[in-house]
N, C-alpha and C positions, 0 to 999 in steps of 0.2 A: 430455805427461802431467804432468811436474813442474810445468809452468806452472799447470795447473788446480789442483794442490794448493796452490800459492802463493795463488791467488786465494781459495781456501777459507779459508786461515789468515787472510788479511787481513780477510775478512768477519767472522770470529770476534772479531778485535781490536776492529773498529769497534763491535760490539755492546757490548763491554766498557767503552768510554768512557762509556757511557750510565749509569754507576753511581750517579747522584745519586738517592737514594731520597726519595720524598715520603711522609710519614706522614699518614694521615688520622685526625684526632681528632674525636670527636663525643660529645655528652652522652648520646645514646641508649645507647651502649655504651662506657663509659670504658676506655681502654687501660691495660694494666699493663706497664711497661717497667723493665729494670734501670737503664739509663742512656740517654744519647742521643749518637749519633755527631755530632760537631760539624759534619759536612758535610750531615747530614740536613736536609731541608726539612719543615716541618710545615704541613699545611693544616687549618685548623679549619673544621669543617662549618658552613656558614651565614654565613661571614664572608669577604667579598672584600677589603675594606680596613678595618682597624680599629687599635686601639692595644693594646699589650702592656705590662703592668706587673708588677714584681716586689715582693712583700711580704716584708720581712725581719723583721717582728714581727707578733704577733696584732693589735696596734692598727692597723698599716698594712693588714693583710688586711681588717679591718672597714671602714677608710676606703675602701679600693679597692672593696670590695663595694658601697659606696654612691656610687661615682664613675662616670663613664661610660667607664672603661677596659673594653675588650671582653674581653680575656683576662688573667687574673691568676694569677701563679705564687707559691705559698706555698713559698718556698725552704727553710724550716725543716723542712717535712714532705715536700717533693718532690711536692706536689700542684698540678695545673694546672686552673684553673677557667674556665668560660665565663660571663661576666656578661651574661646575656640580658635583664636587668631594668633597664638604664639606672641612673638615680640612686635607684631605689626600693631598700628593704631586700631582702636575699637575692639569689639568683643567677638568679631567674626560674623559669618553669614547670619542673616535673620533665621530664627527657628533652630539654628545649630548652636549659636552662642548667645550671650546676653542674659537678661534677667531670667533666673530659674525659680526664685521664691522670694516672697516678701513677708516679713514678720512684723505684725502690728506692735508686738511688745518689745521689739529690738533686743532679743536675748543675746547673751554672749555665746558665740559659737567657737568651737575649737576643732582642730584637725581630727581628734579622737572620735568625734561624732560622725565622721564621714567614712564610708567603707573605702578601704584602700588608699586613704590620703595621708600625706604627712605634711607637717607645718612647713610653710615657705617663709623664710624671714630675711632673704637676701637684700631686699630693698631698703629696709630700715636699719640693716646692720645690727642684728641681734637685739641687744637691750638698750637701744638708743634712748627710749623714753626716760629710763631710770636716771640717766645722768642729766636730765633736764635740757639736753640740747637737741630737742626734737626738730628744731627749725634748721639744723645745720646740714641737711642732706646735701647742700651744695658742696660742702667741704668733703663730704663722704667720697664722691667719685674721685676728687683730686687726690685725696690721701691714698685711695686705692690705686690710682694711676702711678702715683709716686712709688708705692710699694711694689707695683708690678714692674716699674722701670728698674728697680733694684735687681730683679732677677734676670734682666737682659744684659748681655755683654755690650760694650761700646759699639762694636760693629753691627750688632743686632739693632740697636737703637737708631744707628745711622741709616741702616737699611729700611727700618720702619718709616723714617721720615721721608726718605726717597720715595718709597712706595706710596706714602700718603700724598706726596706732591703729585705723583703720576696718576694714581687711581684712588682718590680719597674714599669713595663709598666702599670699594672692595676691601681696602685696608682697614676701615673701621669695622666691617663685619668680621674680618679675620682676627683683629685684636679683641673684639668682644668675645668671640668664640674661644680664642686662646686664653683670655683672661678668665673665662668661666671654668676652663679646665683647672686653673690654678686657684679657683675659688673666689675670683673678683667678679663684681657685677658693675659694668660701666654703663653710664647713661650715655647714649650715642652722641647727643649734642654736646654734652660736657667733654666728652672724649675728643670730639672734633676741635673744640675750642682749645683744649689743652695741647693737642698736637700742633695746632696753628701757633699757639703761644710759644711752644718749644721751637718751632721753625723760625718764627720772627724774633724771638727773644734771644736767639743765639745760644740756646742751651747746648748746642752741639758745636760751637765754633772751636771748642778745644778738642774736638774729635776729628782726626784726619779721616775724611771719607776714603775708604779703600778704593783702589782702582776700579774694581767691579761696580761699586755703587756709583762712582763718577760716570763710568761708561753708561750705566742704566739712565742716569739723570740726563746725560747729554745726547744719547744715542737718538732720541726722538727727533731732535732738530738736526743731528749730525748725519743722518742717513744720506740725504740727498747730496750734501756737500761732498761726502766721500765719493759718491758716484761720479760727480763732475770732475773732481780732481783726478780721478782715474783716467779721464779722457785725455788730459794734456799729455 
């Protein structure tokens, strides 16, 4: 008789080990919580593997909203957002992206607490805060663009500027994508500014545009003339 009782007790214990709780967060119905148990695991609806970023200022929140971090935590307000919109403005469609949870106690969250998430730190450039130049994000893109330019050959740089003159938004997209492969994160507006500056500041006066680039630059206006000349 006692034996049976033992068995029973053991079964109960076993069930208890299973105490790791998984919280489901979804933009359809944001959760309201006081704080978060550090052992708790969070599953974000719709994301199997993604990146998690913490915004410690309004500026960072804005930058992260336009980045491709999937989940963003505004630690000042204790709000957790799902960025369903990639690098476009905003969080994505209502009920698809946006606020997914709000924590009254503003706990510190890290990527380890999310299922399938890894930390996203491209915006702030790793350990920016430690060096006390948190406000220098402006310099960040410029430095990265400078570093990116180092890997281009002269004629690639010249081509880039020609493309930028002809098709600015297409070129920006391409450079941002290209930069990402190399591990750079460019802010679109700053990149445009930088390319403009390079154009106007004569950063390339020392580069002879090769014939193909010249052709590309002038063919837009040159097409008709050539047709008329052929008539004479």
